C-alpha positions in Angstrom: -24.2 12.3 4.2 -20.8 12.3 5.8 -21.7 8.9 7.8 -22.4 7.1 4.7 -19.4 8.6 3.0 -17.2 7.1 6.0 -18.7 4.0 5.9 -18.1 3.9 2.5 -14.5 4.1 3.1 -13.6 1.6 6.1 -15.4 -0.8 4.0 -13.1 -0.2 0.7 -10.0 0.4 2.9 -10.8 -2.6 4.4 -11.1 -4.8 1.2 -8.2 -2.7 -0.1 -6.0 -4.2 2.7 -7.1 -8.1 2.0 -6.8 -7.9 -1.5 -3.1 -7.0 -1.4 -2.0 -9.5 0.8 -3.0 -12.3 -1.6 0.7 -12.9 -2.4 0.5 -15.2 1.1 -1.4 -17.6 -1.5 2.2 -18.8 -2.0 1.6 -20.5 1.0 -0.5 -22.7 -0.3 -0.2 -22.9 -4.4 3.1 -23.9 -5.9 4.6 -20.7 -7.3 8.2 -22.3 -8.2 9.5 -18.9 -6.6 11.2 -18.9 -3.0 9.4 -15.9 -0.7 12.6 -15.7 1.2 14.5 -14.5 -2.0 12.3 -13.2 -4.6 10.3 -9.9 -5.2 6.6 -9.9 -4.6 6.0 -8.5 -8.0 7.9 -11.4 -9.5 4.6 -13.8 -8.9 2.8 -11.2 -11.3 5.9 -11.5 -13.9 4.1 -12.1 -17.0 6.5 -15.5 -17.9 4.8 -17.0 -14.2 1.8 -19.5 -14.1 -0.2 -17.2 -12.0 1.1 -13.7 -13.1 -2.6 -12.9 -14.1 -3.9 -13.7 -10.7 -1.6 -11.8 -9.0 -1.7 -8.9 -11.2 -5.7 -9.3 -11.0 -5.5 -9.0 -7.4 -3.3 -5.9 -7.3 -5.3 -4.3 -9.6 -8.4 -4.6 -7.6 -6.1 -4.1 -4.5 -5.2 -0.1 -5.9 -8.3 0.4 -7.3 -10.2 -0.4 -3.7 -7.3 1.3 -1.7 -7.7 4.6 -4.2 -11.6 4.8 -4.1 -11.4 4.4 -0.2 -8.9 7.1 0.0 -10.9 9.1 -2.2 -14.0 8.9 -0.3 -12.0 9.5 2.9 -10.5 13.0 1.4 -13.8 14.0 0.2 -15.7 13.2 3.9 -12.5 15.4 5.4 -13.6 18.1 2.8 -17.3 17.7 2.6 -19.0 20.9 3.6 -21.1 20.8 6.9 -24.3 21.9 8.0 -25.0 24.2 10.3 -24.9 21.6 13.2 -23.1 18.5 13.3 -25.1 15.4 12.8 -25.1 13.0 15.9 -22.6 10.0 15.0 -20.3 12.2 12.4 -16.9 12.0 13.2 -15.2 14.9 14.1 -12.5 14.7 11.2 -15.4 15.1 8.8 -17.0 18.6 9.6 -15.1 20.8 7.3 -14.2 23.7 9.7 -11.6 21.6 12.0 -10.8 19.1 9.0 -9.7 22.2 6.9 -6.9 23.5 9.0 -5.7 19.9 9.6 -3.0 19.1 6.6 -2.0 16.1 8.2 -5.2 14.5 7.3 -5.2 16.0 3.9 -1.8 15.0 3.4 -2.3 11.2 4.4 -5.7 10.8 2.4 -3.6 11.9 -0.9 -0.9 10.2 -0.2 -2.8 6.8 0.1 -4.6 7.5 -2.9 -1.4 8.1 -4.6 -0.2 4.5 -3.6 -3.4 3.0 -4.5 -3.2 4.6 -8.2 0.4 3.7 -8.7 -0.4 -0.1 -7.1 -3.3 -0.3 -9.9 -0.7 1.0 -12.4 1.9 -1.4 -11.4 -0.4 -4.2 -11.6 -0.5 -3.0 -15.4 3.4 -2.9 -15.6 4.4 -6.4 -15.0 7.9 -7.7 -15.0 8.7 -9.9 -18.1 10.7 -12.3 -16.2 12.1 -13.2 -12.7 15.8 -11.7 -12.7 16.3 -13.0 -9.1 15.7 -16.8 -10.3 16.5 -16.6 -13.8 20.2 -15.6 -14.8 19.4 -15.0 -17.7 16.6 -12.4 -17.2 18.9 -11.2 -14.7 21.6 -10.5 -16.9 19.2 -8.8 -20.0 18.0 -6.5 -17.2 21.3 -5.4 -16.4 22.5 -5.2 -20.2 19.0 -2.8 -21.0 17.8 -5.8 -23.2 14.3 -6.4 -21.2 10.5 -4.7 -21.8 10.3 -1.0 -20.8 8.1 -2.4 -18.6 10.7 -3.2 -16.0 12.0 0.3 -16.1 8.0 1.7 -15.7 7.4 -0.8 -13.0 10.5 0.2 -10.7 9.3 3.9 -11.5 5.5 2.5 -10.1 6.5 0.4 -7.5 8.6 3.2 -5.9 5.3 6.0 -6.3 3.1 3.0 -4.4 5.8 2.5 -1.6 6.4 6.6 -1.4 2.5 6.9 -1.1 2.1 4.6 1.3 4.9 5.7 3.6 4.1 9.1 3.6 0.4 7.7 4.4 1.3 6.0 7.0 3.2 8.5 8.4 1.0 11.6 7.9 -2.3 9.5 9.1 -0.8 8.3 12.0 0.6 11.9 13.2 -3.5 13.0 12.5 -5.1 10.6 14.7 -2.6 11.3 17.5 -2.7 15.2 16.8 -5.9 15.4 16.4 -7.5 12.8 18.9 -8.7 10.6 16.0 -9.2 6.9 15.5 -8.3 5.6 18.6 -6.6 2.1 17.3 -4.6 3.8 14.8 -3.4 6.4 17.1 -2.2 3.4 19.6 -1.0 1.1 17.2 0.3 3.7 14.4 3.4 4.5 15.4 5.0 0.7 16.3 3.9 0.2 12.8 5.5 2.9 11.2 8.3 2.0 12.8 8.4 -1.5 11.8 7.6 -0.2 7.9 10.7 1.8 8.1 13.0 -0.5 9.2 11.7 -2.9 6.7 11.7 -0.6 3.9 15.8 0.3 5.2 16.2 -3.8 4.9 14.4 -4.3 1.4 16.5 -1.4 -0.4 19.5 -2.8 1.1 18.7 -6.4 0.1 17.8 -4.4 -3.6 21.0 -2.4 -3.7 23.4 -5.8 -2.7 21.5 -8.1 -5.5 22.2 -5.1 -8.1 25.8 -5.1 -7.1 26.3 -9.0 -7.3 26.6 -9.4 -3.6 23.4 -11.8 -2.8 19.9 -11.2 -2.0 19.7 -10.4 1.9 16.7 -12.3 2.2 15.2 -9.9 -0.3 11.5 -11.8 -0.5 11.6 -11.8 3.2 12.2 -8.1 3.8 9.9 -6.8 0.8 7.2 -9.1 2.0 7.1 -7.9 5.4 7.0 -4.4 3.9 4.0 -5.2 1.9 2.3 -7.3 5.0 2.6 -4.2 7.2 1.1 -1.7 4.8 -1.6 -4.3 4.6 -2.1 -4.4 8.2 -1.7 -0.7 8.7 -4.6 -0.1 6.0 -6.8 -2.2 8.0 -6.1 -0.8 11.6 -7.2 2.3 9.5 -10.4 1.2 8.2 -11.6 -0.5 11.5 -10.4 2.9 13.0 -12.5 4.8 10.5 -15.3 2.4 11.1 -15.4 2.6 14.8 -14.9 6.3 15.0 -18.0 6.4 13.1 -20.2 4.4 15.1 
């Protein structure tokens, strides 16, 4: 049973990572938004022609990652038999896993990321503030729908969950001798993610203060791309350890 659970987790996480990069379609599809300057979430705004498509892919990505994280968490906590089955990864055995808080924290944070991403897709912006001055003015004056505030909260929860998961599961991989691909590449991906997050937050602060965009779109796209890449590496690592 644990082997099947870990395989399911790897597949769900990998598909979720792919769905989370659906925004790269803007390279080949005309969206009318500048990827260097605009929020990624503006692609899914209610007034955008392809908003429905990007909301759907965000929903799918969130649900897949949520399912993969919960499946991984269940495998971590699954009861073990008298003797480990051949091919069952060490992290799926209850005795050691129950004493590995980094695993539990990481899977839980990844589940939060998936759930918040799915919720985010149901709370779209009504317009694109970085390209529509009237939208930006209404947002500043508090005249936009409440979904703008709710979207900001769900987006913040999603990225917090992603950051905690990246750190916790990377630490777990290195401390517990798990998931070699993630143990090797995880620290670099986490460092890059922290830098991209700092860039994004600084750009958002500059935009809200009326000091320009500071290539906000590029920073945020790098941020979400690194989350997707890390999730893909985790999926491959889980699949390889199962074998």
